[in-house]
NUROLUM-667760 format. One record per residue (C-alpha): residue in one letter; z, x, y. Coordinates in steps of 0.5 Angstrom, whole numbers, plus 500, padded with zeros to 3 digits. Layout:
<r=A | c3=Z | c1=X | c2=Y> $
...
END
This chain:
<r=X | c3=459 | c1=632 | c2=063> $
<r=X | c3=465 | c1=636 | c2=061> $
<r=X | c3=467 | c1=643 | c2=062> $
<r=X | c3=467 | c1=644 | c2=054> $
<r=X | c3=460 | c1=640 | c2=054> $
<r=X | c3=457 | c1=645 | c2=059> $
<r=X | c3=460 | c1=651 | c2=055> $
<r=X | c3=457 | c1=648 | c2=049> $
<r=X | c3=450 | c1=647 | c2=052> $
<r=X | c3=450 | c1=654 | c2=055> $
<r=X | c3=452 | c1=657 | c2=049> $
<r=X | c3=446 | c1=654 | c2=046> $
<r=X | c3=441 | c1=656 | c2=051> $
<r=X | c3=443 | c1=663 | c2=050> $
<r=X | c3=443 | c1=663 | c2=043> $
<r=X | c3=450 | c1=665 | c2=043> $
<r=X | c3=452 | c1=661 | c2=036> $
<r=X | c3=458 | c1=664 | c2=033> $
<r=X | c3=458 | c1=671 | c2=037> $
<r=X | c3=464 | c1=673 | c2=041> $
<r=X | c3=464 | c1=672 | c2=048> $
<r=X | c3=465 | c1=680 | c2=049> $
<r=X | c3=458 | c1=680 | c2=046> $
<r=X | c3=455 | c1=675 | c2=050> $
<r=X | c3=457 | c1=678 | c2=056> $
<r=X | c3=455 | c1=685 | c2=054> $
<r=X | c3=448 | c1=682 | c2=053> $
<r=X | c3=448 | c1=679 | c2=060> $
<r=X | c3=450 | c1=686 | c2=063> $
<r=X | c3=445 | c1=690 | c2=059> $
<r=X | c3=439 | c1=685 | c2=060> $
<r=X | c3=440 | c1=683 | c2=067> $
<r=X | c3=442 | c1=690 | c2=069> $
<r=X | c3=436 | c1=693 | c2=066> $
<r=X | c3=432 | c1=688 | c2=070> $
<r=X | c3=435 | c1=689 | c2=076> $
<r=X | c3=435 | c1=697 | c2=075> $
<r=X | c3=427 | c1=696 | c2=074> $
<r=X | c3=426 | c1=692 | c2=080> $
<r=X | c3=430 | c1=696 | c2=084> $
<r=X | c3=426 | c1=702 | c2=082> $
<r=X | c3=420 | c1=698 | c2=084> $
<r=X | c3=423 | c1=695 | c2=091> $
<r=X | c3=424 | c1=702 | c2=094> $
<r=X | c3=417 | c1=704 | c2=093> $
<r=X | c3=414 | c1=697 | c2=095> $
<r=X | c3=414 | c1=695 | c2=102> $
<r=X | c3=410 | c1=690 | c2=106> $
<r=X | c3=405 | c1=693 | c2=111> $
<r=X | c3=408 | c1=691 | c2=118> $
<r=X | c3=404 | c1=686 | c2=121> $
<r=X | c3=400 | c1=687 | c2=128> $
<r=X | c3=400 | c1=682 | c2=134> $
<r=X | c3=392 | c1=681 | c2=131> $
<r=X | c3=395 | c1=679 | c2=124> $
<r=X | c3=400 | c1=675 | c2=127> $
<r=X | c3=395 | c1=671 | c2=132> $
<r=X | c3=391 | c1=670 | c2=126> $
<r=X | c3=397 | c1=668 | c2=122> $
<r=X | c3=395 | c1=673 | c2=116> $
<r=X | c3=401 | c1=675 | c2=112> $
<r=X | c3=403 | c1=682 | c2=110> $
<r=X | c3=399 | c1=685 | c2=104> $
<r=X | c3=406 | c1=684 | c2=099> $
<r=X | c3=411 | c1=679 | c2=101> $
<r=X | c3=418 | c1=679 | c2=098> $
<r=X | c3=424 | c1=675 | c2=100> $
<r=X | c3=428 | c1=678 | c2=105> $
<r=X | c3=435 | c1=680 | c2=103> $
<r=X | c3=439 | c1=681 | c2=097> $
<r=X | c3=436 | c1=675 | c2=094> $
<r=X | c3=429 | c1=679 | c2=094> $
<r=X | c3=432 | c1=684 | c2=089> $
<r=X | c3=436 | c1=679 | c2=085> $
<r=X | c3=432 | c1=673 | c2=084> $
<r=X | c3=426 | c1=675 | c2=080> $
<r=X | c3=429 | c1=680 | c2=076> $
<r=X | c3=435 | c1=675 | c2=073> $
<r=X | c3=431 | c1=669 | c2=073> $
<r=X | c3=425 | c1=671 | c2=069> $
<r=X | c3=423 | c1=668 | c2=063> $
<r=X | c3=423 | c1=674 | c2=059> $
<r=X | c3=430 | c1=676 | c2=061> $
<r=X | c3=433 | c1=670 | c2=059> $
<r=X | c3=429 | c1=671 | c2=053> $
<r=X | c3=431 | c1=678 | c2=052> $
<r=X | c3=438 | c1=675 | c2=052> $
<r=X | c3=437 | c1=670 | c2=047> $
<r=X | c3=434 | c1=675 | c2=042> $
<r=X | c3=440 | c1=680 | c2=044> $
<r=X | c3=445 | c1=674 | c2=041> $
<r=X | c3=441 | c1=673 | c2=035> $
<r=X | c3=443 | c1=676 | c2=028> $
<r=X | c3=442 | c1=684 | c2=028> $
<r=X | c3=436 | c1=685 | c2=024> $
<r=X | c3=430 | c1=690 | c2=025> $
<r=X | c3=426 | c1=685 | c2=028> $
<r=X | c3=431 | c1=684 | c2=034> $
<r=X | c3=431 | c1=691 | c2=035> $
<r=X | c3=424 | c1=692 | c2=035> $
<r=X | c3=424 | c1=686 | c2=040> $
<r=X | c3=429 | c1=689 | c2=045> $
<r=X | c3=425 | c1=695 | c2=045> $
<r=X | c3=419 | c1=692 | c2=047> $
<r=X | c3=422 | c1=688 | c2=052> $
<r=X | c3=425 | c1=695 | c2=055> $
<r=X | c3=419 | c1=698 | c2=055> $
<r=X | c3=415 | c1=692 | c2=058> $
<r=X | c3=421 | c1=692 | c2=064> $
<r=X | c3=420 | c1=700 | c2=065> $
<r=X | c3=412 | c1=699 | c2=065> $
<r=X | c3=412 | c1=694 | c2=070> $
<r=X | c3=417 | c1=698 | c2=074> $
<r=X | c3=413 | c1=704 | c2=074> $
<r=X | c3=406 | c1=700 | c2=075> $
<r=X | c3=409 | c1=697 | c2=081> $
<r=X | c3=412 | c1=703 | c2=084> $
<r=X | c3=405 | c1=707 | c2=083> $
<r=X | c3=401 | c1=701 | c2=085> $
<r=X | c3=394 | c1=703 | c2=082> $
<r=X | c3=389 | c1=703 | c2=088> $
<r=X | c3=382 | c1=702 | c2=084> $
<r=X | c3=380 | c1=696 | c2=081> $
<r=X | c3=380 | c1=699 | c2=074> $
<r=X | c3=387 | c1=702 | c2=075> $
<r=X | c3=389 | c1=695 | c2=077> $
<r=X | c3=386 | c1=692 | c2=071> $
<r=X | c3=389 | c1=697 | c2=066> $
<r=X | c3=396 | c1=695 | c2=069> $
<r=X | c3=395 | c1=688 | c2=069> $
<r=X | c3=392 | c1=689 | c2=061> $
<r=X | c3=398 | c1=693 | c2=060> $
<r=X | c3=403 | c1=688 | c2=063> $
<r=X | c3=400 | c1=682 | c2=059> $
<r=X | c3=400 | c1=686 | c2=053> $
<r=X | c3=407 | c1=688 | c2=053> $
<r=X | c3=409 | c1=681 | c2=055> $
<r=X | c3=405 | c1=678 | c2=049> $
<r=X | c3=408 | c1=683 | c2=044> $
<r=X | c3=415 | c1=682 | c2=046> $
<r=X | c3=414 | c1=674 | c2=046> $
<r=X | c3=411 | c1=675 | c2=039> $
<r=X | c3=417 | c1=679 | c2=036> $
<r=X | c3=422 | c1=675 | c2=040> $
<r=X | c3=419 | c1=669 | c2=036> $
<r=X | c3=420 | c1=672 | c2=030> $
<r=X | c3=427 | c1=673 | c2=032> $
<r=X | c3=428 | c1=666 | c2=035> $
<r=X | c3=423 | c1=661 | c2=036> $
<r=X | c3=425 | c1=659 | c2=043> $
<r=X | c3=426 | c1=666 | c2=045> $
<r=X | c3=419 | c1=667 | c2=044> $
<r=X | c3=416 | c1=661 | c2=047> $
<r=X | c3=420 | c1=662 | c2=053> $
<r=X | c3=417 | c1=669 | c2=053> $
<r=X | c3=410 | c1=667 | c2=053> $
<r=X | c3=409 | c1=664 | c2=060> $
<r=X | c3=402 | c1=661 | c2=059> $
<r=X | c3=405 | c1=657 | c2=053> $
<r=X | c3=411 | c1=655 | c2=057> $
<r=X | c3=407 | c1=653 | c2=063> $
<r=X | c3=402 | c1=649 | c2=058> $
<r=X | c3=408 | c1=646 | c2=054> $
<r=X | c3=411 | c1=644 | c2=061> $
<r=X | c3=405 | c1=641 | c2=064> $
<r=X | c3=403 | c1=637 | c2=058> $
<r=X | c3=411 | c1=634 | c2=058> $
<r=X | c3=410 | c1=632 | c2=065> $
<r=X | c3=403 | c1=629 | c2=063> $
<r=X | c3=406 | c1=625 | c2=057> $
<r=X | c3=412 | c1=622 | c2=061> $
<r=X | c3=407 | c1=620 | c2=067> $
<r=X | c3=402 | c1=617 | c2=063> $
<r=X | c3=403 | c1=610 | c2=060> $
<r=X | c3=401 | c1=609 | c2=053> $
END
């Protein structure tokens, strides 16, 4: 694959179309920056419990475990499907639906960071937090689909997982 083909493929994946490179770079900075900021906010509060010798002997892990080092902060935020989907929405033509989808994405990122930071302890609080997160993700996926069908599909994790599993199954099945 040539460099030009790679750039064309990347432009297609990012929904860049005829957008100038400056617009695409700004969208990348905004979406990745917002995701990193919300992850950093949550990272400062979520620390795994230290393992005691008894836990180590029984090979029990920490209550929350995340990758160590800078990648533990970078990978989940940057490579999340909703961040990539938000970047596709950012690069879509300016319309009211695009603004609404990006606003929902920002609210979802902020809400997820707050939920991680305040970590509900009660079962009801945890259920409410999960429902809030899922609801905001679904709302963003719905609005993203109005702007760019592929972005909406990327943002709907269950749908994406189902499609991927079906595609793998179809390729593995001899017809």
